[in-house]
LUMZA-827782 format. One record per residue (C-alpha): x, y, z; residue number from 0. Coordinates in Angstrom, 1 decimal, decimal comma. Layout:
N
<r><c1>X</c1><c2>Y</c2><c3>Z</c3><num>NUM</num></r>
...
END
This chain:
69
<r><c1>-9,4</c1><c2>5,2</c2><c3>-1,3</c3><num>0</num></r>
<r><c1>-7,1</c1><c2>6,5</c2><c3>1,3</c3><num>1</num></r>
<r><c1>-4,1</c1><c2>4,3</c2><c3>2,2</c3><num>2</num></r>
<r><c1>-1,0</c1><c2>4,2</c2><c3>4,4</c3><num>3</num></r>
<r><c1>1,3</c1><c2>2,4</c2><c3>1,9</c3><num>4</num></r>
<r><c1>3,9</c1><c2>5,2</c2><c3>1,7</c3><num>5</num></r>
<r><c1>4,0</c1><c2>5,6</c2><c3>5,5</c3><num>6</num></r>
<r><c1>4,3</c1><c2>1,8</c2><c3>6,1</c3><num>7</num></r>
<r><c1>6,9</c1><c2>1,5</c2><c3>3,3</c3><num>8</num></r>
<r><c1>9,0</c1><c2>4,3</c2><c3>4,7</c3><num>9</num></r>
<r><c1>8,7</c1><c2>3,1</c2><c3>8,2</c3><num>10</num></r>
<r><c1>10,3</c1><c2>-0,2</c2><c3>7,1</c3><num>11</num></r>
<r><c1>13,0</c1><c2>1,5</c2><c3>5,2</c3><num>12</num></r>
<r><c1>11,9</c1><c2>0,2</c2><c3>1,8</c3><num>13</num></r>
<r><c1>12,2</c1><c2>2,0</c2><c3>-1,4</c3><num>14</num></r>
<r><c1>9,4</c1><c2>2,1</c2><c3>-3,9</c3><num>15</num></r>
<r><c1>11,4</c1><c2>-0,2</c2><c3>-6,1</c3><num>16</num></r>
<r><c1>12,0</c1><c2>-2,7</c2><c3>-3,3</c3><num>17</num></r>
<r><c1>8,3</c1><c2>-2,8</c2><c3>-2,4</c3><num>18</num></r>
<r><c1>7,5</c1><c2>-3,3</c2><c3>-6,1</c3><num>19</num></r>
<r><c1>9,9</c1><c2>-6,2</c2><c3>-6,3</c3><num>20</num></r>
<r><c1>8,4</c1><c2>-7,8</c2><c3>-3,1</c3><num>21</num></r>
<r><c1>4,9</c1><c2>-7,5</c2><c3>-4,5</c3><num>22</num></r>
<r><c1>5,7</c1><c2>-8,5</c2><c3>-8,1</c3><num>23</num></r>
<r><c1>4,5</c1><c2>-5,2</c2><c3>-9,6</c3><num>24</num></r>
<r><c1>6,2</c1><c2>-2,2</c2><c3>-11,2</c3><num>25</num></r>
<r><c1>7,5</c1><c2>0,8</c2><c3>-9,3</c3><num>26</num></r>
<r><c1>5,0</c1><c2>2,9</c2><c3>-11,2</c3><num>27</num></r>
<r><c1>2,2</c1><c2>0,8</c2><c3>-9,7</c3><num>28</num></r>
<r><c1>3,5</c1><c2>1,4</c2><c3>-6,2</c3><num>29</num></r>
<r><c1>3,7</c1><c2>5,1</c2><c3>-6,9</c3><num>30</num></r>
<r><c1>0,2</c1><c2>5,2</c2><c3>-8,3</c3><num>31</num></r>
<r><c1>-1,2</c1><c2>3,3</c2><c3>-5,2</c3><num>32</num></r>
<r><c1>0,7</c1><c2>5,6</c2><c3>-2,8</c3><num>33</num></r>
<r><c1>-0,7</c1><c2>8,7</c2><c3>-4,5</c3><num>34</num></r>
<r><c1>-4,2</c1><c2>7,4</c2><c3>-4,6</c3><num>35</num></r>
<r><c1>-4,4</c1><c2>7,3</c2><c3>-8,4</c3><num>36</num></r>
<r><c1>-4,9</c1><c2>3,5</c2><c3>-8,5</c3><num>37</num></r>
<r><c1>-6,8</c1><c2>1,2</c2><c3>-6,3</c3><num>38</num></r>
<r><c1>-5,2</c1><c2>-2,2</c2><c3>-6,2</c3><num>39</num></r>
<r><c1>-7,1</c1><c2>-5,4</c2><c3>-6,9</c3><num>40</num></r>
<r><c1>-8,2</c1><c2>-7,3</c2><c3>-3,8</c3><num>41</num></r>
<r><c1>-5,4</c1><c2>-9,9</c2><c3>-4,2</c3><num>42</num></r>
<r><c1>-2,8</c1><c2>-7,2</c2><c3>-4,5</c3><num>43</num></r>
<r><c1>-4,3</c1><c2>-5,3</c2><c3>-1,5</c3><num>44</num></r>
<r><c1>-3,9</c1><c2>-8,5</c2><c3>0,6</c3><num>45</num></r>
<r><c1>-0,4</c1><c2>-8,9</c2><c3>-0,6</c3><num>46</num></r>
<r><c1>0,5</c1><c2>-5,4</c2><c3>0,4</c3><num>47</num></r>
<r><c1>-1,0</c1><c2>-5,9</c2><c3>3,9</c3><num>48</num></r>
<r><c1>0,9</c1><c2>-9,2</c2><c3>4,3</c3><num>49</num></r>
<r><c1>4,1</c1><c2>-7,5</c2><c3>3,2</c3><num>50</num></r>
<r><c1>3,7</c1><c2>-5,1</c2><c3>6,1</c3><num>51</num></r>
<r><c1>2,4</c1><c2>-7,7</c2><c3>8,5</c3><num>52</num></r>
<r><c1>-1,0</c1><c2>-6,0</c2><c3>9,1</c3><num>53</num></r>
<r><c1>-4,6</c1><c2>-6,4</c2><c3>8,3</c3><num>54</num></r>
<r><c1>-5,9</c1><c2>-4,9</c2><c3>5,0</c3><num>55</num></r>
<r><c1>-8,0</c1><c2>-2,5</c2><c3>7,1</c3><num>56</num></r>
<r><c1>-4,8</c1><c2>-1,1</c2><c3>8,6</c3><num>57</num></r>
<r><c1>-3,5</c1><c2>-0,2</c2><c3>5,2</c3><num>58</num></r>
<r><c1>-6,6</c1><c2>0,8</c2><c3>3,2</c3><num>59</num></r>
<r><c1>-9,5</c1><c2>3,0</c2><c3>4,2</c3><num>60</num></r>
<r><c1>-12,4</c1><c2>2,9</c2><c3>1,6</c3><num>61</num></r>
<r><c1>-14,4</c1><c2>5,4</c2><c3>3,6</c3><num>62</num></r>
<r><c1>-11,7</c1><c2>8,0</c2><c3>3,5</c3><num>63</num></r>
<r><c1>-10,0</c1><c2>9,0</c2><c3>6,7</c3><num>64</num></r>
<r><c1>-12,2</c1><c2>6,9</c2><c3>8,9</c3><num>65</num></r>
<r><c1>-9,1</c1><c2>5,9</c2><c3>10,9</c3><num>66</num></r>
<r><c1>-7,8</c1><c2>9,4</c2><c3>11,4</c3><num>67</num></r>
<r><c1>-4,6</c1><c2>8,9</c2><c3>9,5</c3><num>68</num></r>
END
């Protein structure tokens, strides 16, 4: 699943560790999500979207590049 987590995080000036703390997960989890190696659970995906103040569809693209990121 494609995602914009790294772009959104960097755009807000957050480190991977800071985002991990905000979400209550490990830094390694954030790294894995950003690299597309791990798809977050639905509750975590909603938490990520909320942390960036956007809809889940604005962060994750299950179809793969449907948004033209």
